Structure formats: structure tokens, C-alpha cells
C-alpha positions in Angstrom: -86.8 -201.2 115.3 -89.2 -203.8 113.8 -91.2 -203.9 117.0 -91.7 -200.1 116.9 -92.7 -200.3 113.2 -95.3 -203.0 114.1 -96.8 -200.9 116.9 -97.0 -197.9 114.6 -98.8 -199.8 111.8 -101.2 -201.3 114.3 -102.0 -197.8 115.7 -102.6 -196.5 112.3 -105.0 -199.4 111.5 -107.0 -198.7 114.7 -107.2 -195.0 114.1 -108.2 -195.6 110.5 -111.0 -198.0 111.5 -112.2 -195.7 114.2 -112.2 -192.7 111.8 -114.1 -194.8 109.1 -116.7 -195.9 111.6 -117.1 -192.3 112.9 -117.5 -191.0 109.4 -120.1 -193.7 108.6 -122.1 -192.9 111.7 -121.8 -189.2 110.9 -123.2 -189.8 107.5 -126.3 -191.6 108.9 -129.4 -189.6 107.8 -131.5 -188.1 110.5 -134.5 -190.4 109.6 -132.5 -193.4 110.7 -131.8 -192.2 114.2 -135.0 -190.2 114.7 -138.2 -191.4 113.2 -139.9 -188.7 111.0 -143.3 -187.4 111.9 -145.5 -185.8 109.1 -149.1 -184.9 109.4 -149.6 -185.4 105.7 -148.0 -188.8 105.3 -148.0 -192.3 106.7 -144.4 -193.3 107.4 -142.7 -196.7 107.0 -139.1 -197.3 108.1 -137.5 -200.7 107.4 -134.1 -202.2 108.1 -132.3 -205.5 107.6 -129.1 -206.9 108.9 -126.8 -207.9 106.0 -125.1 -210.6 108.0 -128.3 -212.4 108.8 -130.0 -212.5 105.4 -128.7 -212.5 101.9 -131.9 -210.9 100.5 -131.6 -208.0 102.8 -133.1 -205.5 100.3 -136.4 -207.3 100.1 -136.4 -207.9 103.9 -136.0 -204.2 104.5 -138.7 -203.3 102.0 -141.1 -205.8 103.6 -140.4 -204.3 107.0 -140.9 -200.8 105.8 -144.2 -201.7 104.3 -145.4 -203.5 107.5 -144.3 -200.4 109.5 -146.2 -198.1 107.2 -149.4 -200.2 107.4 -149.2 -200.3 111.2 -149.7 -196.5 111.1 -153.0 -196.9 109.3 -155.6 -197.6 112.0 -158.2 -200.3 111.3 -161.3 -199.9 113.4 -164.6 -201.6 113.0 -167.5 -199.1 113.3 -169.9 -199.6 116.1 -172.7 -199.6 113.5 -171.0 -202.5 111.7 -172.6 -205.9 111.5 -169.7 -207.3 113.6 -170.9 -205.1 116.5 -174.6 -205.7 116.0 -174.4 -209.5 116.4 -172.8 -211.5 119.2 -169.0 -211.6 118.8 -168.6 -215.4 118.7 -165.0 -216.6 119.3 -163.4 -213.3 118.6 -164.8 -212.9 115.1 -164.4 -209.1 115.2 -160.7 -209.3 116.2 -160.1 -212.0 113.6 -161.6 -209.8 110.9 -159.5 -206.8 111.9 -156.4 -208.9 111.8 -157.3 -210.2 108.3 -157.9 -206.7 107.0 -154.5 -205.6 108.2 -152.9 -208.6 106.6 -154.7 -208.0 103.3 -153.7 -204.4 103.3 -150.0 -205.4 102.7 -151.0 -206.9 99.3 -153.4 -204.2 98.3 -151.8 -200.9 99.4 -150.6 -198.7 96.5 -149.2 -195.2 95.9 -146.4 -195.3 98.5 -143.0 -193.8 97.5 -139.4 -194.4 98.4 -138.1 -191.2 100.1 -134.6 -192.4 100.9 -132.3 -195.4 101.6 -129.1 -195.8 103.5 -126.6 -198.6 104.2 -123.3 -199.4 105.8 -121.4 -202.7 106.0 -123.8 -204.2 108.5 -127.3 -202.7 107.8 -129.6 -201.6 105.0 -132.4 -199.0 105.7 -135.2 -197.8 103.6 -137.8 -195.0 104.1 -141.3 -195.2 102.6 -144.1 -192.7 102.8 -147.8 -192.6 101.6 -149.9 -189.5 101.2 -152.8 -189.6 103.6 -155.1 -187.6 101.4 -154.3 -189.8 98.3 -154.8 -192.9 100.4 -158.2 -191.7 101.6 -159.2 -190.7 98.1 -158.4 -194.2 96.7 -160.0 -195.9 99.7 -163.2 -193.9 99.2 -163.2 -194.9 95.5 -162.9 -198.6 96.3 -165.6 -198.2 99.0 -168.0 -196.5 96.6 -167.5 -199.1 93.9 -168.1 -201.9 96.5 -171.3 -200.2 97.8 -172.7 -199.7 94.3 -172.1 -203.3 93.4 -173.5 -204.6 96.7 -176.6 -202.3 96.3 -177.3 -203.7 92.9 -177.2 -207.3 94.1 -179.2 -206.4 97.2 -182.0 -204.9 95.1 -182.0 -208.0 92.8 -182.2 -210.2 95.9 -185.3 -208.2 97.2 -187.0 -208.5 93.8 -186.4 -212.3 93.7 -187.6 -212.7 97.3 -190.8 -210.8 96.4 -191.4 -213.3 93.6 -190.8 -216.2 96.0 -187.6 -217.1 94.0 -185.9 -217.8 97.3 -182.9 -219.7 95.8 -181.9 -216.7 93.6 -182.7 -214.3 96.5 -180.1 -216.1 98.7 -177.6 -216.2 95.9 -177.9 -212.4 95.4 -177.8 -211.6 99.1 -174.5 -213.5 99.4 -173.1 -211.8 96.4 -174.1 -208.4 97.9 -172.3 -209.3 101.1 -169.2 -210.5 99.3 -168.9 -207.2 97.5 -168.6 -205.3 100.8 -166.9 -207.9 103.0 -163.5 -206.0 102.9 -165.2 -202.8 104.1 -167.3 -204.0 107.1 -165.6 -201.4 109.4 -166.6 -198.5 107.2 -169.8 -196.5 106.5 -172.0 -198.8 104.4 -175.1 -196.8 104.3 -176.9 -196.4 101.0 -180.4 -195.3 99.8 -182.6 -197.9 98.2 -186.3 -198.2 97.5 -186.6 -199.0 101.2 -184.9 -195.8 102.2 -181.6 -195.5 104.0 -180.0 -198.8 105.0 -176.7 -200.1 106.2 -175.9 -202.8 103.6 -174.1 -205.3 105.9 -176.9 -205.3 108.5 -179.7 -205.3 105.9 -178.2 -208.3 104.1 -177.7 -210.3 107.2 -181.2 -209.5 108.5 -182.7 -210.4 105.1 -181.0 -213.8 105.1 -181.9 -214.4 108.7 -185.5 -213.6 107.9 -185.6 -216.1 105.0 -184.0 -218.8 107.2 -186.6 -218.3 109.9 -189.5 -218.5 107.5 -188.4 -221.7 105.6 -190.1 -224.8 107.0 -189.7 -228.5 106.0 -193.0 -230.4 106.4 -192.9 -234.2 106.1 -195.7 -235.6 104.0 -196.5 -238.1 106.8 -196.0 -237.9 110.5 -194.2 -241.2 110.5 -193.0 -243.6 107.7 -192.9 -247.4 107.7 -190.3 -249.0 105.5 -188.3 -252.2 105.1 -184.5 -252.0 105.2 -182.6 -252.6 101.9 -185.9 -252.7 100.0 -186.7 -250.7 96.8 -190.5 -251.2 97.1 -190.9 -248.7 100.0 -193.1 -245.7 99.9 -191.5 -242.4 98.9 -190.2 -240.3 101.8 -190.9 -236.7 101.0 -190.9 -233.3 102.6 -192.5 -230.1 101.3 -190.3 -227.0 101.4 -192.5 -224.0 102.5 -192.0 -220.3 103.0 -194.1 -218.5 105.6 -195.4 -215.2 104.3 -197.7 -212.5 105.9 -200.8 -214.0 104.2 -200.1 -217.7 103.6 -197.5 -220.4 103.4 -195.9 -220.7 100.0 -194.4 -223.9 98.5 -191.0 -223.0 97.1 -189.0 -224.7 94.4 -185.3 -225.2 93.5 -184.3 -225.1 97.2 -181.2 -227.2 97.9 -181.6 -229.6 100.9 -179.5 -232.3 102.6 -180.9 -235.5 104.0 -178.7 -237.2 106.6 -178.5 -239.8 109.3 -175.6 -241.2 111.3 -175.1 -244.8 112.0 -172.3 -246.4 114.0 -169.8 -246.3 111.2 -170.4 -243.1 109.2 -172.8 -240.4 108.2 -175.0 -241.0 105.2 -176.0 -237.9 103.3 -178.1 -237.2 100.2 -178.4 -233.8 98.4 -181.6 -232.9 96.6 -183.6 -229.9 95.2 -187.2 -229.2 95.8 -189.3 -229.6 92.6 -191.8 -227.1 91.2 -194.4 -228.2 93.8 -191.9 -227.8 96.7 -191.3 -231.5 97.2 -187.9 -232.9 98.0 -187.5 -236.7 98.1 -185.1 -238.8 100.2 -184.0 -242.1 98.6 -181.4 -243.2 101.2 -184.0 -244.2 103.8 -183.6 -247.9 103.1 -180.0 -247.7 104.2 -181.2 -246.9 107.8 -180.5 -249.6 110.4 -183.6 -251.5 111.5 -185.5 -250.1 114.5 -188.4 -248.0 115.6 -188.4 -244.2 115.4 -185.3 -243.8 113.4 -184.6 -240.2 112.4 -183.6 -238.6 109.1 -182.5 -235.0 109.3 -183.4 -232.6 106.5 -181.9 -229.2 106.4 -181.1 -226.3 104.1 -177.9 -226.9 102.1 -176.2 -223.6 103.0 -172.9 -224.8 101.3 -174.6 -224.0 98.0 -174.6 -220.3 99.0 -171.7 -219.9 101.4 -169.3 -222.3 99.7 -168.0 -225.7 100.9 -164.4 -224.6 101.1 -164.8 -220.9 101.6 -163.3 -220.2 105.1 -163.2 -216.5 104.6 -166.9 -215.8 104.4 -168.1 -213.9 107.4 -171.7 -214.8 106.8 -170.8 -218.5 106.9 -169.2 -218.1 110.3 -172.2 -216.1 111.6 -174.9 -218.4 110.5 -173.1 -221.7 111.2 -172.0 -220.6 114.7 -175.5 -219.4 115.6 -176.9 -222.6 114.1 -179.8 -220.7 112.5 -180.3 -222.7 109.3 -183.7 -224.4 109.0 -184.0 -228.1 109.6 -186.6 -230.8 110.5 -186.6 -234.5 111.4 -188.4 -237.2 109.6 -189.5 -240.1 111.8 -189.1 -243.6 110.2 -189.9 -247.1 111.5 -187.5 -249.5 109.8 -188.6 -253.2 109.7 -185.9 -255.9 109.5 -185.4 -258.5 106.8 -185.5 -262.2 107.8 -182.4 -264.2 106.9 -181.4 -267.8 106.9 -177.7 -268.8 107.2 -176.1 -271.7 105.3 -172.5 -272.4 106.0 -169.8 -274.7 104.6 -167.2 -276.2 106.9 -163.6 -276.4 106.1 -161.9 -275.4 109.4 -159.3 -276.6 111.8 -162.2 -277.2 114.2 -165.9 -276.4 114.3 -165.7 -274.0 117.2 -163.9 -271.5 114.8 -166.7 -271.8 112.3 -169.2 -271.1 115.0 -167.2 -268.1 116.3 -167.0 -266.6 112.8 -170.7 -267.2 112.2 -171.6 -265.5 115.5 -169.5 -262.5 114.7 -171.2 -262.1 111.3 -174.7 -262.6 112.7 -174.1 -260.1 115.5 -173.0 -257.4 113.0 -175.8 -258.1 110.5 -178.5 -258.2 113.2 -177.5 -254.7 114.4 -178.5 -253.2 111.1 -180.6 -255.2 108.8 -181.6 -258.8 109.6 -183.3 -261.0 112.0 -182.3 -264.6 111.7 -184.5 -267.6 111.4 -183.8 -271.4 111.4 -186.7 -272.0 109.0 -185.8 -271.1 105.4 -189.5 -270.8 104.5 -189.8 -267.8 106.8 -186.7 -266.0 105.3 -186.5 -263.2 102.8 -182.9 -264.0 102.0 -180.3 -266.7 102.3 -176.8 -266.0 103.4 -174.1 -268.6 102.4 -170.9 -268.5 104.3 -167.7 -270.4 103.3 -164.7 -270.2 105.6 -161.3 -271.7 105.5 -158.7 -271.5 108.3 -155.2 -272.8 107.4 -152.4 -273.2 109.9 -149.2 -271.5 108.8 -145.6 -272.4 109.6 -144.7 -272.0 113.3 -141.6 -269.8 114.1 -140.0 -272.1 116.7 -137.4 -269.5 117.8 -140.1 -267.2 119.0 -142.8 -269.8 119.7 -144.9 -267.9 117.1 -148.1 -269.4 115.6 -149.6 -268.3 112.3 -153.1 -268.9 111.0 -154.6 -267.8 107.7 -158.3 -267.2 107.1 -160.3 -266.9 103.9 -164.0 -266.4 103.8 -166.7 -265.9 101.2 -170.2 -264.4 101.8 -173.0 -264.6 99.3 -176.6 -263.3 99.6 -179.5 -264.8 97.6 -182.9 -263.1 97.3 -185.4 -266.0 98.0 -188.2 -264.2 96.2 -186.6 -264.7 92.9 -183.6 -266.9 93.7 -181.1 -264.4 92.4 -177.8 -263.8 94.0 -177.6 -260.1 94.9 -174.3 -259.9 96.7 -171.0 -261.9 96.8 -167.7 -261.0 98.4 -164.6 -263.0 99.1 -161.8 -261.9 101.4 -158.6 -263.9 101.6 -155.3 -263.8 103.4 -156.4 -262.6 106.8 -153.4 -263.4 109.0 -153.6 -264.3 112.7 -150.2 -264.3 114.5 -149.6 -264.8 118.2 -146.9 -266.4 120.4 -147.7 -269.0 122.9 -150.6 -271.0 121.3 -152.4 -271.8 118.1 -155.7 -270.8 119.8 -154.3 -267.2 120.4 -153.4 -267.0 116.7 -156.9 -268.2 115.7 -158.5 -265.5 117.9 -156.3 -262.9 116.3 -157.5 -263.9 112.9 -161.1 -263.8 114.1 -160.6 -260.3 115.5 -159.2 -259.1 112.2 -162.0 -260.7 110.3 -164.5 -258.8 112.5 -162.9 -255.5 111.5 -163.2 -256.5 107.9 -166.9 -257.3 108.4 -167.5 -253.9 110.1 -165.5 -251.8 107.6 -166.1 -253.6 104.3 -169.0 -256.1 104.4 -171.5 -254.0 106.3 -171.1 -250.8 104.2 -171.4 -252.9 101.0 -174.5 -254.7 102.1 -176.0 -251.4 103.2 -176.0 -250.4 99.5 -178.1 -253.4 98.4 -181.6 -253.0 97.0 -183.9 -256.1 97.3 
């Protein structure tokens, strides 16, 4: 009897569950099983599994919005700037992807048509009027074009007055205003007639870049390293026009050169006569025909951290910004070395002295044994101390301290002093290996600390 009752209850449970499932499926709205098609609306259907995510409502909404946006085609017009210039590294495809991504945050006016859920799923149905979407899109485009046109005409006016700095600022602002609309019709009427804003802006900037020239005041300069009494190194910033070459002021430039350790740069502006001056030349390493590069500082216009600016990508990848090289012969300074001895043995002092001389001679100094021929005197004090040996591992320890001072022999003034202590050499097997380890670490300190600091000196 109990067995029959159990079978009966189980059968009722199965039939009830089947009936409930059938009823739920029967209540599924048509739009869940068959995607709607409507010529007047963009459709977005989103669903989320309740068992996978707790925030299934928001997940379904996000999916519906993404689905709706996927129905809105994003195509770049063949008249667009992105088709007129060489498509470097898939810039056009990257732009289209960014526009689609931005649309998710900017789209508005969509409505919820319906939603449905059961124990496992949640569904939501969005739609967006195509005519309303196009109307709002056109309004945004018209506002962007009017703003861009205003900046463009201000840029042209500045360019005609040779105010090139403001002209470039206005051109970039004009482009920023339409950057989200590059795939659309950007034609407007200006005093020049009908133009396509994106192409006109790009060509105007390109024209200015091609006409800016940097002219060094001298064909070659002769200077002495680390010395303040050098002649001024100047370039004149010029703009080529139809009738003449015009000196232009307030133009941002960058002077730069690369040594073995890092790149030195200096930013400057051309003055009211067009001159821009480089003051970092004395930091150049010694040698004939050294080069300082001067170029337009485009970061002022395109932004140092702005990775979204299409113009920045186009001009940097095409490497079209104006530049020139300044040729400089850099004469060395003669140095005399004086060292103090407090070492485990003199060979270590000699090794350290050679390391220091080798590094200094690469950049600034030639060494003389006659102090009367020297411009500066370098005093070196070094101290190696043997540490406690770790017998268990046959491990030797050595500690190195050193002090470097530089004296200007013209006025007997100390112009540089630096002390570095606690350099630890540690090696197993022998004391000599530990000493060499300390010397290697000292060499790195000389390269990374001493040389850059000496490079800043002004004699």
C-alpha cells in the first residue's frame, strides 16, 4: 500500500513539473522565440542566465543595448579623411570600432517594449525609432559642423596674419569638434567655397608643417663641454610664403640629443624675431660634428597624453612634422687626477681610477699628468674594507666607499662633490672575486649617478 502511494505521489510530481514547464514555455512571448523585424525601428533583444549572474537584470539590459547598436551600421564615407590618406596600421578600422563603442554611452531615445522571465532566464526587448535616431544624429552633426567651421575660419584668419601658433591651435580645435563624425558628410560653405572640413583641416595643417623651416644661425658651432661661456646656439623659425620667407614668433620647439644613457631635451618658444635658443648644448659629450635636433613641439597642439586624437596618429605616423639638425663641435676639458690611498692593495685603487677615467673621458675630459695644463682637478678618495667571511659557504665580503670632488682651477672653487658609501662586493671562492664584484657595482654607480650629475655642471 505504501509503495503504491509513493509511486502515485512521484507520478503526480512529474506530471505537475511537466505541466508547469509546458505552461511557462507556452507563455513565452513571440519576440523571444522569433526575432522581430520592423522597418521603422532598430531592435535590441537581450537575455541573461539567472544561475550565472546575480545582476541578471543589468546584464540583460547591456546585452539588449549592444544588440540594438549592432543594427546601426557605421560606415566611413569614401570622401572621409580616413580614405583620403594612407590607412596606416588599420586606423580606419580602429576608428570604426571606437565609434561603435562610444555609441553605447551616447545613444538615447530607446524604449522598453517588453520583458519576460522564467526560473532560469530573463529577457528584455528594446527598440529605437529610426527616424528619431536620424533626426537627433543630424542635429549633433550640424552643431559639430558649425563649431568646426567657426574654428576653421579663425584658423585661416590667424594663418593669414602669420600667427601660426594660434592657427594650429584653432585647426586642432576645428578637427576635435568633428572627430566623432568623420564617416559622415562634413561639407560646409566658407569664404573659400564648399569644403569638406576634415580634409581641409588636415591639408591646412600639412601645408603649415611643410612650410615651417628651422634655420641655424651658423653652419656649425664650436663649444666647450660643461662651460657657460659658450656662444649662443640659436635657430630662426621661418615660414615660407608665396612672396617671401617670414620669421614667426611664439612657435614651440624641442631641442634634443641622445647620449649613451638617456635623451636630453629642452623646450623653447621662438621670440618676436623668430629666434629659439638652445641652452643644453654644453651637456653634449665631447667630439666633432655632434648633432642637436630641433623640431616643432606638436605635443602642444595634439596633447602629450591624448591617445584618441586622429590627427596625432596621422602626423606622427607619417613623420611629417618639421625638423632640422644643428651641427656642433664639442671640445673637451683637460683634467688632472689626484687620488688618496686607503686600500687593501694599490691595484684596487688603480682599477677604480681607470674605471672613472674611462667613463669621464667618453664624455667630457681629456686627462693630463701636468696640473698646469688642466682646467679642473679631480680628487678621488677610496676605501675598501674587508668584511667578515662566511666560512660555511666560503663567502667573502668587501665594502667600498668613495668620494669624488672637482675643483675649477681657474678660480680654485670646488664645483662638485659626491660621496657614495656601502657598496658591497660578495663572492664565494676568493677575496679577489669579491673585490671585483665591488668594482663592477661601483662602475654602475659612476655611469648612473656620477656621470649624469657631472653633466649638469657649468664651469
